[in-house]
Backbone of each chain as ProteinMPNN parsed JSONL, in Angstrom:
{"seq_chain_A": "GAVVSQHPSWVICKSGTSVKIECRSLDFQATTMFWYRQFPKQSLMLMATSNEGSKATYEQGVEKDKFLINHASLTLSTLTVTSAHPEDSSFYICSSVGDYPYNEQFFGPGTRLTVL", "coords_chain_A": {"N_chain_A": [[10.215, -11.576, -1.074], [10.324, -8.618, -3.361], [12.405, -5.685, -3.22], [12.209, -2.741, -2.226], [12.991, 0.354, -2.301], [13.129, 4.05, -0.304], [13.982, 7.567, -0.325], [14.203, 10.614, 1.145], [13.767, 8.881, 4.511], [12.267, 10.878, 6.133], [11.85, 14.105, 6.052], [11.666, 17.926, 6.603], [10.803, 20.524, 5.842], [10.993, 24.227, 4.426], [7.945, 26.112, 3.993], [6.963, 26.692, 0.814], [9.349, 25.896, -0.46], [11.036, 22.747, -2.605], [10.379, 19.54, -2.775], [12.072, 16.125, -3.187], [11.461, 13.026, -3.509], [12.58, 9.987, -3.501], [12.171, 6.861, -5.281], [13.204, 3.686, -5.356], [13.345, 0.318, -7.05], [15.177, -2.552, -5.811], [15.671, -4.824, -6.359], [14.519, -5.743, -8.704], [13.053, -5.071, -12.039], [11.275, -2.249, -12.276], [8.388, -1.883, -13.798], [6.089, -0.573, -13.795], [5.241, 1.849, -11.254], [4.072, 2.941, -8.404], [2.471, 5.764, -6.663], [1.876, 6.692, -3.436], [-0.623, 8.529, -0.897], [-0.997, 9.224, 2.687], [-2.975, 9.74, 5.253], [-3.375, 10.173, 8.599], [-4.406, 7.236, 10.261], [-5.649, 6.577, 7.842], [-6.312, 4.53, 4.918], [-4.35, 3.968, 1.99], [-4.201, 6.253, -0.437], [-4.213, 6.757, -3.677], [-1.837, 8.667, -5.71], [-0.716, 8.748, -8.079], [0.254, 6.981, -11.282], [3.009, 5.976, -12.508], [4.781, 5.113, -15.559], [8.124, 3.3, -16.689], [9.752, 5.398, -18.798], [7.215, 7.128, -19.742], [4.808, 9.345, -19.629], [3.446, 10.528, -16.163], [0.377, 8.95, -15.12], [-2.34, 10.591, -13.111], [-4.174, 10.488, -10.881], [-7.615, 11.849, -10.247], [-8.015, 14.878, -9.043], [-5.63, 15.381, -8.103], [-2.57, 17.449, -8.598], [-1.279, 17.687, -11.051], [1.247, 19.442, -11.718], [1.797, 20.218, -9.514], [2.648, 17.952, -7.86], [5.357, 16.92, -9.053], [6.174, 13.66, -11.073], [8.746, 11.592, -11.914], [9.871, 8.978, -14.191], [12.363, 7.501, -15.18], [14.18, 5.708, -15.179], [14.395, 1.565, -15.145], [14.289, 1.397, -12.38], [14.263, 3.21, -11.068], [11.952, 5.825, -9.608], [10.9, 9.02, -9.084], [9.29, 11.916, -7.001], [8.651, 15.077, -6.724], [7.705, 17.255, -4.831], [6.271, 20.31, -5.427], [6.677, 23.581, -4.344], [6.038, 23.475, -2.022], [3.653, 23.68, 0.578], [2.096, 23.614, 4.102], [-0.25, 22.257, 4.179], [0.605, 19.775, 2.468], [1.94, 18.151, 3.956], [2.512, 15.04, 4.857], [2.465, 11.052, 4.642], [4.014, 9.564, 2.534], [3.959, 7.09, 0.227], [5.921, 4.754, -2.067], [5.696, 2.516, -4.412], [5.871, -0.732, -5.939], [5.677, -2.863, -8.995], [6.78, -5.736, -10.812], [7.308, -7.158, -13.572], [6.481, -9.629, -13.673], [5.285, -11.489, -10.975], [2.525, -9.482, -12.439], [0.595, -8.875, -10.665], [1.151, -8.115, -7.944], [1.972, -5.844, -5.47], [4.997, -3.976, -4.21], [5.984, -2.307, -1.42], [7.789, 0.591, -0.79], [9.532, 1.915, 2.345], [8.374, 4.487, 2.987], [7.864, 7.75, 3.356], [8.143, 10.395, 5.607], [6.614, 13.615, 5.556], [7.096, 17.093, 6.49], [5.897, 20.285, 6.506], [6.802, 23.232, 7.243]], "CA_chain_A": [[9.327, -10.487, -1.949], [11.208, -7.964, -3.727], [12.76, -4.669, -2.238], [11.904, -1.517, -2.808], [13.417, 1.508, -0.976], [12.435, 5.451, -0.597], [14.67, 8.512, 0.3], [14.655, 10.188, 2.203], [12.774, 8.534, 5.574], [11.985, 11.893, 7.3], [12.194, 15.611, 5.391], [10.903, 18.756, 7.093], [11.062, 21.824, 4.948], [9.957, 25.604, 4.822], [6.957, 26.563, 2.986], [7.9, 27.534, -0.3], [10.692, 24.779, -0.855], [10.497, 21.719, -2.951], [11.204, 18.235, -1.888], [11.849, 15.439, -4.205], [11.387, 11.793, -3.032], [13.196, 9.044, -4.242], [11.853, 5.387, -4.971], [13.942, 2.584, -6.156], [13.779, -1.021, -7.008], [16.583, -3.081, -5.905], [16.293, -6.456, -6.872], [14.111, -6.339, -9.521], [13.002, -3.961, -12.931], [9.8, -2.128, -11.907], [7.886, -1.282, -15.107], [5.431, 0.42, -13.618], [5.392, 2.399, -10.254], [2.872, 3.868, -7.759], [2.929, 6.92, -5.415], [0.476, 6.986, -2.446], [-0.352, 9.623, -0.081], [-1.518, 8.418, 3.441], [-2.929, 10.455, 6.332], [-3.32, 9.196, 9.784], [-5.226, 6.414, 10.456], [-6.419, 6.206, 7.017], [-5.904, 4.036, 3.928], [-3.748, 4.769, 0.826], [-4.569, 7.326, -1.213], [-3.217, 6.77, -4.831], [-2.072, 9.964, -6.415], [-0.181, 8.553, -9.652], [0.882, 5.823, -11.827], [4.243, 6.064, -13.487], [5.837, 3.647, -16.028], [9.167, 3.577, -17.039], [9.873, 6.048, -20.099], [6.457, 7.823, -20.205], [4.565, 10.426, -18.236], [2.544, 9.543, -15.078], [-0.864, 9.23, -14.931], [-2.299, 11.268, -12.433], [-5.62, 10.32, -10.4], [-8.446, 12.431, -10.033], [-7.708, 15.817, -8.107], [-4.129, 15.338, -7.874], [-2.439, 18.619, -9.207], [0.063, 17.101, -11.814], [2.392, 20.542, -11.492], [2.328, 20.696, -7.988], [3.237, 16.871, -7.644], [6.066, 15.953, -10.596], [6.878, 12.281, -11.086], [9.702, 11.347, -13.06], [10.713, 7.487, -14.01], [13.411, 7.847, -16.214], [14.763, 3.98, -15.604], [13.29, 0.789, -14.411], [14.202, 0.948, -11.017], [13.968, 4.683, -9.819], [11.151, 6.753, -9.949], [10.881, 10.501, -8.034], [7.995, 12.378, -6.929], [8.875, 16.256, -6.451], [6.7, 18.103, -4.434], [7.018, 21.786, -5.786], [6.211, 24.925, -3.466], [5.189, 22.702, -0.831], [2.858, 24.502, 1.718], [1.725, 22.875, 5.282], [-1.416, 20.83, 4.237], [1.228, 19.294, 1.794], [2.511, 17.488, 5.201], [1.554, 13.605, 4.837], [3.166, 10.411, 4.494], [4.149, 9.511, 1.043], [4.772, 6.02, 0.021], [5.805, 4.227, -3.241], [5.616, 0.95, -4.395], [6.522, -1.352, -7.434], [4.892, -4.114, -9.567], [7.745, -6.155, -11.919], [7.124, -7.696, -14.842], [5.926, -11.044, -13.283], [3.929, -11.579, -11.242], [2.156, -7.952, -12.332], [-0.424, -8.446, -9.641], [1.811, -7.966, -6.704], [2.847, -4.485, -5.409], [5.708, -3.777, -2.971], [6.043, -1.28, -0.916], [8.813, 0.994, 0.358], [9.116, 2.384, 3.724], [7.225, 5.771, 3.219], [8.505, 9.174, 3.49], [7.226, 11.713, 6.359], [6.948, 15.307, 4.716], [6.591, 17.742, 7.392], [5.942, 21.554, 5.824], [6.548, 24.267, 8.323]], "C_chain_A": [[10.347, -9.623, -2.485], [10.832, -6.67, -2.547], [12.59, -3.604, -2.89], [12.518, -0.232, -1.536], [12.943, 2.994, -1.412], [13.5, 6.223, 0.074], [14.128, 9.651, 0.031], [13.355, 9.47, 3.2], [11.818, 10.142, 5.664], [12.322, 13.138, 6.312], [11.176, 16.415, 6.057], [11.27, 20.165, 6.516], [10.269, 23.005, 5.378], [8.705, 25.353, 3.65], [7.66, 27.016, 1.867], [8.694, 26.816, -0.859], [9.618, 23.57, -1.947], [11.15, 20.815, -2.871], [11.024, 17.407, -3.06], [12.302, 14.161, -3.192], [11.794, 10.415, -3.836], [12.513, 7.784, -3.996], [12.568, 4.487, -5.735], [13.631, 1.05, -5.809], [14.845, -1.527, -6.897], [16.893, -4.076, -6.388], [15.572, -6.874, -8.011], [13.597, -4.81, -10.753], [11.479, -3.554, -12.478], [9.44, -1.271, -13.042], [7.184, -0.16, -14.654], [5.85, 0.529, -11.873], [4.011, 3.226, -9.278], [2.884, 4.762, -6.931], [1.307, 7.057, -4.545], [0.803, 8.136, -1.684], [-1.427, 8.695, 1.034], [-1.527, 9.285, 4.698], [-3.217, 9.813, 7.343], [-4.169, 8.626, 9.993], [-6.034, 6.556, 9.234], [-5.678, 5.106, 6.0], [-5.204, 4.652, 2.881], [-4.653, 5.219, -0.121], [-3.688, 7.479, -2.537], [-3.249, 8.012, -5.282], [-1.566, 9.324, -8.003], [0.54, 7.258, -10.042], [1.645, 6.211, -13.026], [4.209, 5.021, -14.105], [6.443, 4.235, -16.85], [9.024, 4.378, -18.465], [8.599, 7.124, -20.591], [5.799, 8.746, -18.937], [3.686, 9.703, -17.1], [0.884, 9.986, -15.386], [-1.641, 9.338, -13.421], [-4.014, 10.75, -12.22], [-6.321, 11.986, -10.156], [-8.263, 13.655, -8.822], [-6.409, 15.967, -7.309], [-3.209, 16.334, -8.595], [-1.095, 17.862, -9.964], [1.578, 18.217, -11.77], [2.915, 20.961, -10.125], [3.124, 18.678, -7.522], [4.189, 15.97, -8.634], [6.686, 14.813, -10.274], [7.81, 12.16, -12.137], [10.105, 9.568, -12.773], [11.085, 7.129, -15.16], [14.068, 6.337, -16.009], [13.641, 2.899, -14.831], [13.598, 0.326, -13.124], [14.517, 2.519, -10.321], [12.938, 5.689, -10.591], [11.194, 8.167, -8.603], [9.714, 10.934, -8.134], [8.845, 13.937, -6.042], [7.719, 16.978, -5.974], [6.868, 19.776, -4.323], [6.023, 22.845, -4.73], [5.567, 24.432, -2.322], [4.663, 23.964, 0.227], [2.197, 22.964, 3.175], [0.817, 21.872, 5.085], [-0.63, 19.783, 3.03], [1.819, 17.902, 2.866], [1.546, 16.052, 5.136], [2.816, 12.699, 4.801], [3.032, 9.798, 3.132], [4.638, 8.42, 0.721], [4.521, 5.195, -1.603], [5.644, 2.97, -3.286], [5.451, 0.627, -5.962], [5.819, -2.475, -7.793], [6.308, -4.262, -10.677], [6.927, -6.661, -12.981], [6.167, -9.344, -14.873], [6.183, -11.391, -12.059], [3.729, -9.862, -11.693], [1.182, -7.771, -11.327], [-0.071, -8.332, -8.386], [2.25, -6.738, -6.688], [3.717, -4.914, -4.094], [5.807, -2.678, -2.841], [7.419, -0.713, -0.549], [8.329, 1.434, 1.381], [8.443, 3.391, 3.927], [8.393, 6.856, 3.368], [7.78, 9.941, 4.297], [7.893, 12.774, 6.041], [6.332, 15.847, 5.843], [6.982, 19.174, 6.993], [5.988, 22.475, 6.469], [6.103, 25.821, 7.886]], "O_chain_A": [[11.457, -9.888, -2.023], [9.963, -6.491, -1.694], [12.813, -3.52, -4.098], [12.404, -0.133, -0.314], [12.48, 3.232, -2.528], [14.018, 5.68, 1.05], [13.605, 9.887, -1.058], [12.19, 9.471, 2.804], [10.699, 10.243, 5.16], [13.375, 12.925, 5.711], [10.03, 15.988, 6.199], [12.221, 20.767, 7.014], [9.351, 23.064, 6.196], [8.676, 24.558, 2.71], [8.738, 27.611, 1.895], [8.836, 27.101, -2.049], [8.403, 23.444, -2.104], [12.379, 20.889, -2.864], [10.15, 17.656, -3.891], [13.192, 14.211, -2.343], [11.129, 9.994, -4.782], [12.216, 7.456, -2.847], [12.461, 4.623, -6.954], [13.638, 0.581, -4.671], [15.71, -1.194, -7.708], [18.001, -4.396, -6.816], [15.72, -8.01, -8.461], [13.769, -3.656, -10.359], [10.604, -4.409, -12.34], [9.976, -0.191, -13.288], [7.472, 0.998, -14.953], [6.515, -0.314, -11.271], [3.184, 4.007, -9.747], [3.668, 4.386, -6.059], [0.167, 7.367, -4.892], [1.895, 8.701, -1.629], [-2.277, 7.869, 0.7], [-0.471, 9.608, 5.243], [-3.381, 8.616, 7.107], [-5.18, 9.329, 10.008], [-7.237, 6.675, 9.466], [-4.51, 4.811, 6.251], [-5.361, 5.867, 2.752], [-5.673, 4.655, -0.517], [-2.66, 8.156, -2.561], [-4.318, 8.618, -5.364], [-2.25, 9.586, -8.992], [1.263, 6.604, -9.29], [1.246, 6.608, -14.121], [3.757, 3.99, -13.609], [6.091, 5.163, -17.579], [8.166, 3.967, -19.247], [8.767, 7.858, -21.566], [6.14, 8.828, -17.757], [3.314, 8.531, -17.152], [0.408, 11.056, -15.764], [-1.603, 8.39, -12.637], [-4.856, 10.657, -13.113], [-5.682, 13.017, -9.949], [-8.388, 13.279, -7.657], [-6.21, 16.504, -6.22], [-3.005, 15.778, -9.674], [-0.065, 17.56, -9.36], [2.733, 17.79, -11.79], [3.865, 21.633, -9.724], [4.146, 18.551, -6.848], [4.002, 14.798, -8.963], [7.568, 14.746, -9.419], [7.58, 12.663, -13.237], [10.462, 9.02, -11.73], [10.415, 6.574, -16.032], [14.507, 5.885, -17.067], [12.591, 3.133, -14.232], [13.325, -0.799, -12.704], [14.946, 2.742, -9.19], [13.026, 6.177, -11.717], [11.515, 8.034, -7.422], [8.979, 10.598, -9.062], [9.474, 13.844, -4.988], [6.807, 17.278, -6.745], [7.429, 20.38, -3.409], [4.817, 22.719, -4.514], [4.628, 24.993, -1.756], [5.305, 24.973, 0.518], [2.002, 21.761, 3.005], [0.915, 20.771, 5.627], [-1.384, 18.891, 2.642], [2.056, 16.79, 2.393], [0.329, 15.954, 5.294], [3.954, 13.161, 4.883], [1.914, 9.557, 2.676], [5.865, 8.399, 0.813], [3.445, 5.039, -2.18], [5.455, 2.296, -2.273], [5.074, 1.351, -6.883], [5.307, -3.125, -6.881], [6.82, -3.297, -11.245], [5.729, -6.382, -13.025], [5.499, -9.906, -15.742], [7.364, -11.663, -11.843], [4.591, -9.042, -11.377], [0.853, -6.62, -11.04], [-0.981, -8.443, -7.565], [2.884, -6.32, -7.657], [3.433, -5.755, -3.241], [5.772, -1.885, -3.782], [8.216, -1.483, -0.012], [7.123, 1.492, 1.62], [7.811, 3.445, 4.982], [9.604, 6.658, 3.471], [6.685, 10.283, 3.85], [9.096, 13.029, 6.099], [5.281, 15.383, 6.286], [8.176, 19.469, 7.054], [4.856, 22.959, 6.441], [5.893, 26.67, 8.752]]}, "seq_chain_B": "GQQLNQSPQSMFIQEGEDVSMNCTSSSIFNTWLWYKQDPGEGPVLLIALYKAGELTSNGRLTAQFGITRKDSFLNISASIPSDVGIYFCAGYTGNQFYFGTGTSLTVIP", "coords_chain_B": {"N_chain_B": [[-10.434, 6.99, -5.754], [-12.23, 3.754, -6.526], [-12.517, 2.098, -3.455], [-12.215, -0.56, -1.433], [-14.474, -2.747, 0.855], [-13.88, -3.146, 4.141], [-13.409, -4.915, 7.237], [-13.63, -5.897, 10.582], [-13.473, -2.537, 11.407], [-11.659, -1.808, 13.536], [-10.025, -3.802, 16.121], [-9.675, -5.062, 19.539], [-7.874, -7.295, 20.99], [-7.081, -9.909, 23.254], [-3.811, -11.357, 23.752], [-3.36, -14.493, 22.276], [-5.788, -15.066, 21.536], [-7.789, -15.963, 18.345], [-7.859, -14.27, 15.363], [-10.341, -12.507, 13.02], [-10.692, -11.278, 9.795], [-12.342, -9.422, 7.137], [-12.563, -8.654, 3.539], [-14.759, -7.14, 0.798], [-16.263, -6.394, -2.174], [-17.924, -4.911, -4.997], [-16.657, -5.626, -7.385], [-15.293, -7.937, -9.811], [-11.86, -9.485, -8.815], [-8.915, -10.581, -9.947], [-6.534, -11.156, -8.436], [-6.075, -11.229, -4.965], [-4.655, -9.682, -2.192], [-2.837, -9.112, 0.995], [-1.84, -7.151, 3.137], [-0.089, -6.023, 6.216], [0.604, -2.749, 7.869], [3.433, -1.485, 9.697], [3.314, 1.336, 12.228], [4.293, 4.191, 10.879], [5.69, 3.161, 8.767], [6.094, 1.292, 5.572], [3.214, -0.752, 3.662], [3.95, -3.945, 4.225], [3.774, -6.886, 1.969], [1.761, -9.714, 2.877], [0.171, -11.964, 2.165], [-0.444, -13.491, -1.006], [-3.127, -14.129, -3.304], [-4.433, -16.059, -5.888], [-5.886, -17.361, -6.997], [-9.833, -17.921, -7.62], [-11.409, -19.303, -4.574], [-8.988, -20.361, -3.378], [-7.106, -21.217, -0.87], [-4.238, -20.07, 1.433], [-1.617, -20.273, 3.39], [0.558, -18.476, 5.949], [2.92, -19.167, 8.0], [1.383, -18.507, 11.268], [-1.01, -17.193, 9.626], [-3.665, -17.304, 7.812], [-5.294, -17.005, 4.693], [-7.91, -16.384, 2.346], [-9.461, -16.865, -0.999], [-12.159, -15.774, -1.93], [-15.084, -17.449, -3.548], [-16.815, -16.386, -5.181], [-15.002, -14.532, -6.427], [-15.047, -11.887, -5.076], [-14.536, -11.153, -2.832], [-12.523, -11.671, 0.249], [-11.02, -13.3, 3.19], [-8.906, -12.698, 6.193], [-7.187, -14.894, 8.284], [-6.014, -14.967, 11.55], [-4.221, -16.703, 13.74], [-3.724, -17.418, 17.18], [-3.061, -14.857, 18.514], [-0.316, -12.802, 19.065], [1.587, -10.234, 20.679], [2.966, -8.604, 18.68], [1.676, -8.76, 16.576], [0.383, -6.889, 16.314], [-0.908, -3.614, 14.609], [-1.907, -2.135, 11.08], [-3.999, -3.593, 9.162], [-4.004, -4.149, 5.651], [-6.559, -4.805, 3.136], [-6.136, -5.794, -0.442], [-7.167, -5.566, -3.896], [-6.92, -7.133, -7.403], [-7.746, -6.209, -10.731], [-6.802, -6.679, -12.883], [-6.101, -4.553, -14.23], [-6.012, -2.623, -12.304], [-5.409, -1.89, -8.933], [-7.154, -1.993, -6.154], [-7.472, -0.928, -2.632], [-8.641, -1.776, 0.728], [-9.861, -0.173, 3.767], [-8.947, -1.061, 5.835], [-7.682, -2.54, 8.86], [-7.504, -1.991, 11.983], [-5.451, -3.398, 14.457], [-5.264, -4.478, 17.865], [-3.462, -5.951, 20.684], [-3.737, -7.045, 23.382], [-1.572, -7.734, 25.959]], "CA_chain_B": [[-10.987, 5.726, -6.64], [-13.163, 2.741, -5.423], [-12.085, 1.363, -2.12], [-12.809, -2.166, -0.652], [-15.366, -2.627, 1.712], [-13.241, -3.93, 5.041], [-14.419, -5.047, 8.203], [-14.03, -4.802, 11.214], [-12.552, -1.359, 11.215], [-10.55, -2.146, 14.641], [-10.071, -4.775, 16.861], [-8.963, -5.228, 20.601], [-8.388, -8.683, 21.607], [-6.183, -10.631, 24.233], [-3.131, -12.249, 23.505], [-3.946, -15.933, 22.456], [-7.167, -15.084, 20.677], [-8.158, -15.555, 16.925], [-8.741, -12.965, 14.539], [-10.831, -12.758, 11.537], [-10.922, -9.854, 9.293], [-12.335, -9.571, 5.551], [-12.649, -7.761, 2.373], [-15.896, -7.103, -0.003], [-16.138, -5.4, -2.999], [-18.785, -5.445, -5.922], [-15.91, -5.832, -8.42], [-14.552, -8.917, -9.542], [-10.81, -9.513, -8.769], [-8.201, -11.989, -10.085], [-6.14, -10.941, -7.321], [-6.332, -10.541, -3.734], [-3.378, -9.24, -1.368], [-2.965, -8.527, 2.329], [-0.588, -6.557, 3.723], [0.185, -5.251, 7.39], [1.491, -2.141, 8.199], [3.453, -1.0, 11.066], [3.266, 2.837, 11.832], [5.588, 4.947, 10.068], [6.198, 2.156, 7.806], [5.256, 1.057, 4.431], [2.716, -1.904, 3.917], [4.596, -5.382, 4.06], [2.932, -7.992, 1.951], [1.752, -10.76, 3.821], [0.115, -12.991, 1.626], [-1.269, -13.662, -2.308], [-4.128, -15.297, -3.576], [-4.407, -16.034, -7.306], [-7.291, -18.528, -7.692], [-10.87, -18.119, -6.663], [-11.411, -20.582, -3.681], [-7.67, -20.425, -3.158], [-6.491, -20.954, 0.518], [-3.146, -20.107, 1.558], [-1.374, -19.946, 4.833], [1.976, -17.981, 5.854], [2.596, -19.415, 9.827], [-0.28, -18.076, 11.804], [-2.063, -16.329, 8.743], [-4.581, -18.063, 6.534], [-6.006, -16.254, 3.668], [-8.969, -17.399, 1.368], [-10.083, -16.186, -2.324], [-13.547, -16.361, -2.478], [-15.522, -18.538, -4.772], [-17.309, -15.421, -6.106], [-14.044, -13.475, -6.423], [-15.667, -10.412, -4.775], [-14.21, -11.224, -1.231], [-11.284, -12.484, 0.536], [-10.45, -13.267, 4.343], [-7.533, -13.163, 6.346], [-7.598, -15.245, 9.877], [-4.43, -14.673, 12.36], [-4.348, -17.741, 14.775], [-3.129, -17.359, 18.396], [-2.328, -13.629, 18.175], [0.919, -12.25, 19.826], [1.78, -8.425, 20.527], [3.735, -8.438, 17.448], [0.638, -8.455, 15.412], [-0.292, -5.149, 16.324], [-0.707, -2.99, 13.186], [-3.001, -2.219, 10.583], [-3.941, -4.651, 7.964], [-4.587, -3.849, 4.538], [-6.226, -5.656, 1.742], [-5.826, -5.199, -1.973], [-7.92, -6.403, -5.311], [-6.476, -6.616, -8.331], [-8.577, -6.358, -11.571], [-6.297, -6.971, -14.074], [-5.732, -3.273, -14.971], [-6.045, -1.362, -11.357], [-5.455, -2.194, -7.837], [-8.067, -1.383, -4.983], [-7.1, -1.03, -1.021], [-9.458, -1.633, 1.785], [-9.509, 0.815, 4.335], [-7.678, -0.975, 6.797], [-8.362, -2.819, 10.029], [-6.442, -1.77, 12.753], [-5.353, -4.689, 15.353], [-4.838, -4.129, 19.037], [-3.266, -7.113, 21.205], [-3.343, -6.896, 24.68], [-0.954, -8.9, 26.388]], "C_chain_B": [[-11.373, 4.742, -5.584], [-12.057, 2.305, -4.666], [-12.579, -0.087, -1.77], [-13.561, -2.067, 0.584], [-14.365, -3.833, 2.883], [-13.604, -3.617, 6.512], [-13.531, -5.976, 9.053], [-13.032, -3.728, 10.905], [-11.193, -1.336, 12.329], [-10.654, -3.125, 15.594], [-9.186, -4.519, 18.096], [-9.099, -6.729, 21.107], [-7.24, -9.097, 22.399], [-5.353, -11.393, 23.526], [-3.72, -13.454, 23.18], [-4.8, -16.007, 21.468], [-6.884, -15.542, 19.169], [-8.425, -14.497, 16.454], [-8.913, -13.062, 13.272], [-11.014, -11.552, 10.943], [-11.291, -10.149, 7.615], [-12.607, -8.473, 5.001], [-14.112, -7.844, 1.395], [-16.006, -6.323, -1.384], [-17.312, -6.146, -4.203], [-18.165, -5.791, -7.174], [-15.608, -7.211, -8.169], [-13.117, -8.742, -9.446], [-10.319, -10.622, -9.395], [-6.948, -12.094, -9.386], [-6.323, -10.675, -6.116], [-4.757, -10.644, -3.01], [-3.802, -8.85, 0.068], [-1.76, -8.369, 2.709], [-0.874, -6.286, 5.415], [1.381, -4.05, 7.448], [1.753, -1.453, 9.59], [3.792, 1.012, 11.379], [4.437, 3.496, 11.773], [6.349, 3.858, 9.291], [5.455, 1.828, 6.55], [4.489, -0.528, 4.511], [3.735, -2.901, 3.597], [3.416, -6.604, 3.274], [2.772, -9.433, 2.402], [1.49, -12.002, 3.271], [-0.55, -12.747, 0.171], [-1.846, -14.297, -2.789], [-4.225, -14.79, -4.898], [-5.602, -16.44, -8.05], [-8.665, -18.275, -6.93], [-11.001, -19.644, -5.579], [-10.018, -20.96, -3.189], [-7.437, -20.113, -1.472], [-5.262, -21.274, 0.9], [-2.731, -19.505, 3.076], [0.259, -19.399, 4.999], [2.122, -18.13, 7.399], [1.587, -19.278, 9.874], [-1.283, -17.192, 11.166], [-2.649, -17.032, 7.886], [-5.584, -16.921, 5.963], [-6.67, -17.07, 2.481], [-9.318, -16.105, 0.124], [-11.055, -16.665, -2.171], [-13.712, -16.804, -3.676], [-15.859, -17.146, -5.517], [-16.248, -14.125, -6.933], [-14.06, -11.912, -6.216], [-14.975, -10.341, -3.165], [-13.564, -11.966, -1.135], [-11.165, -12.339, 2.179], [-9.573, -13.156, 4.669], [-7.904, -13.608, 7.814], [-6.051, -15.084, 10.279], [-4.948, -15.679, 13.703], [-3.203, -17.37, 16.054], [-2.241, -16.354, 18.293], [-1.219, -13.355, 19.291], [0.974, -10.68, 19.552], [2.211, -7.739, 19.426], [2.793, -8.049, 16.346], [-0.117, -7.094, 15.693], [0.042, -4.477, 15.13], [-2.155, -2.755, 12.484], [-2.802, -2.959, 9.224], [-4.787, -4.16, 6.964], [-5.234, -5.1, 3.269], [-6.578, -4.929, 0.666], [-6.636, -6.041, -2.982], [-7.277, -5.854, -6.165], [-7.381, -6.848, -9.85], [-8.174, -6.955, -12.499], [-5.785, -5.605, -14.808], [-5.779, -2.517, -13.72], [-5.915, -2.384, -10.092], [-6.399, -1.119, -6.817], [-7.617, -1.677, -3.408], [-8.363, -0.861, -0.352], [-9.01, -0.415, 2.682], [-8.89, 0.39, 5.481], [-8.178, -1.732, 8.17], [-7.255, -3.107, 10.981], [-6.429, -2.776, 13.936], [-4.575, -4.275, 16.406], [-4.858, -5.525, 19.615], [-3.028, -6.994, 22.552], [-2.947, -8.047, 25.353], [-1.7, -9.366, 27.773]], "O_chain_B": [[-11.109, 4.713, -4.383], [-10.906, 2.158, -5.078], [-13.718, -0.371, -2.142], [-13.194, -1.205, 1.383], [-14.164, -5.015, 2.605], [-13.971, -2.532, 6.964], [-12.763, -6.758, 8.492], [-11.981, -3.916, 10.291], [-10.051, -0.965, 12.059], [-11.837, -3.232, 15.92], [-8.126, -3.907, 17.96], [-10.132, -7.254, 21.522], [-6.232, -8.456, 22.101], [-5.841, -12.138, 22.675], [-4.76, -13.644, 23.811], [-4.7, -16.85, 20.576], [-5.714, -15.48, 18.791], [-9.194, -13.713, 17.009], [-8.107, -13.503, 12.452], [-11.548, -10.684, 11.634], [-10.644, -10.95, 6.939], [-12.865, -7.432, 5.606], [-14.52, -9.006, 1.375], [-15.53, -5.206, -1.185], [-17.555, -7.345, -4.344], [-18.882, -6.226, -8.076], [-15.574, -7.764, -7.069], [-12.807, -7.706, -10.033], [-11.027, -11.623, -9.496], [-6.231, -13.058, -9.654], [-6.895, -9.59, -6.018], [-3.912, -11.504, -3.261], [-4.901, -8.357, 0.322], [-0.815, -9.157, 2.67], [-2.048, -6.392, 5.769], [2.58, -4.189, 7.209], [0.923, -1.011, 10.384], [4.479, 1.709, 10.633], [5.411, 3.366, 12.514], [7.579, 3.799, 9.276], [4.252, 2.077, 6.479], [4.97, -1.408, 5.224], [4.427, -2.658, 2.608], [2.449, -7.083, 3.866], [3.69, -10.24, 2.257], [2.141, -13.007, 3.557], [-1.257, -11.74, 0.122], [-1.331, -15.403, -2.947], [-4.16, -13.601, -5.211], [-6.119, -16.115, -9.119], [-8.676, -18.399, -5.706], [-10.697, -20.789, -5.914], [-9.966, -21.997, -2.528], [-7.57, -19.007, -0.946], [-4.906, -22.452, 0.853], [-3.285, -18.614, 3.72], [1.122, -19.857, 4.251], [1.525, -17.32, 8.108], [0.745, -19.628, 9.047], [-2.167, -16.577, 11.763], [-1.9, -17.456, 7.006], [-6.376, -16.2, 6.569], [-6.217, -18.031, 1.859], [-9.397, -14.887, 0.28], [-11.171, -17.89, -2.206], [-12.954, -16.717, -4.642], [-15.134, -16.829, -6.46], [-16.565, -13.205, -7.687], [-13.454, -11.019, -6.807], [-15.049, -9.307, -2.502], [-13.515, -12.94, -1.886], [-11.217, -11.168, 2.555], [-8.739, -13.397, 3.796], [-8.699, -12.97, 8.504], [-5.101, -15.078, 9.495], [-5.873, -15.404, 14.468], [-2.024, -17.096, 15.834], [-1.039, -16.506, 18.075], [-1.418, -13.791, 20.425], [0.562, -10.059, 18.573], [1.956, -6.561, 19.173], [3.017, -7.248, 15.439], [-1.091, -6.559, 15.165], [1.134, -4.665, 14.594], [-3.242, -3.027, 12.994], [-1.839, -2.954, 8.456], [-5.953, -3.804, 7.136], [-4.582, -5.977, 2.702], [-7.128, -3.828, 0.639], [-6.705, -7.255, -2.787], [-6.943, -4.669, -6.176], [-7.69, -8.035, -9.959], [-8.892, -7.76, -13.092], [-5.137, -5.643, -15.853], [-5.514, -1.353, -14.022], [-6.269, -3.557, -10.21], [-6.357, 0.109, -6.751], [-7.438, -2.86, -3.12], [-9.145, 0.024, -0.7], [-8.003, 0.246, 2.431], [-8.304, 1.208, 6.189], [-9.297, -1.357, 8.521], [-6.401, -3.993, 10.948], [-7.54, -2.982, 14.423], [-3.454, -3.795, 16.234], [-5.777, -6.304, 19.359], [-1.845, -6.805, 22.836], [-3.587, -9.095, 25.433], [-1.334, -10.384, 28.359]]}, "name": "protein", "num_of_chains": 2, "seq": "GAVVSQHPSWVICKSGTSVKIECRSLDFQATTMFWYRQFPKQSLMLMATSNEGSKATYEQGVEKDKFLINHASLTLSTLTVTSAHPEDSSFYICSSVGDYPYNEQFFGPGTRLTVLGQQLNQSPQSMFIQEGEDVSMNCTSSSIFNTWLWYKQDPGEGPVLLIALYKAGELTSNGRLTAQFGITRKDSFLNISASIPSDVGIYFCAGYTGNQFYFGTGTSLTVIP"}
């Protein structure tokens, strides 16, 4: 399967700071990337869908000004959590789909964000 | 968004036992995917199913794409301790992916 990396894997920050998470597809071109948030012992919650070169599509209830997504190339998407607060602490996971087959998602290893 | 109905929610089994879990939906999917997630890591794709009725194996894992295209099951035979984790199903409609609520599997040595 395709390889997706995420960086950093773990970040602790002070309340009010911004944190950037990178998602890279290492061995294929990802036309579409997804960003998920996961709370302990819960399923994946889709936050937004990003397509290379266009604005991300956010799910209902997700603040686009707080969770900034950029998908500037076919191998890199970034999620920036702006002015982070303790309630933003969570496990953030990205995934990618390639051109073919388009119907498989490959996930990154996740980023654990803790906001103090 | 919509989530698939996945059951059971959790399972506690003895090592060596077989395991079965399933997902159902009111929507028709053209792809079913099964993932395993270990603590603190991202989900890893186990099996992908593309056609109604398809039965696919990956080692001790077997999954089937339901004939109605609204359900799928995953079986694990002769479970071992490293099978511990959370298993998610996912369905793809052609436009969107939907995820199950997860099955937490505990294998008792």
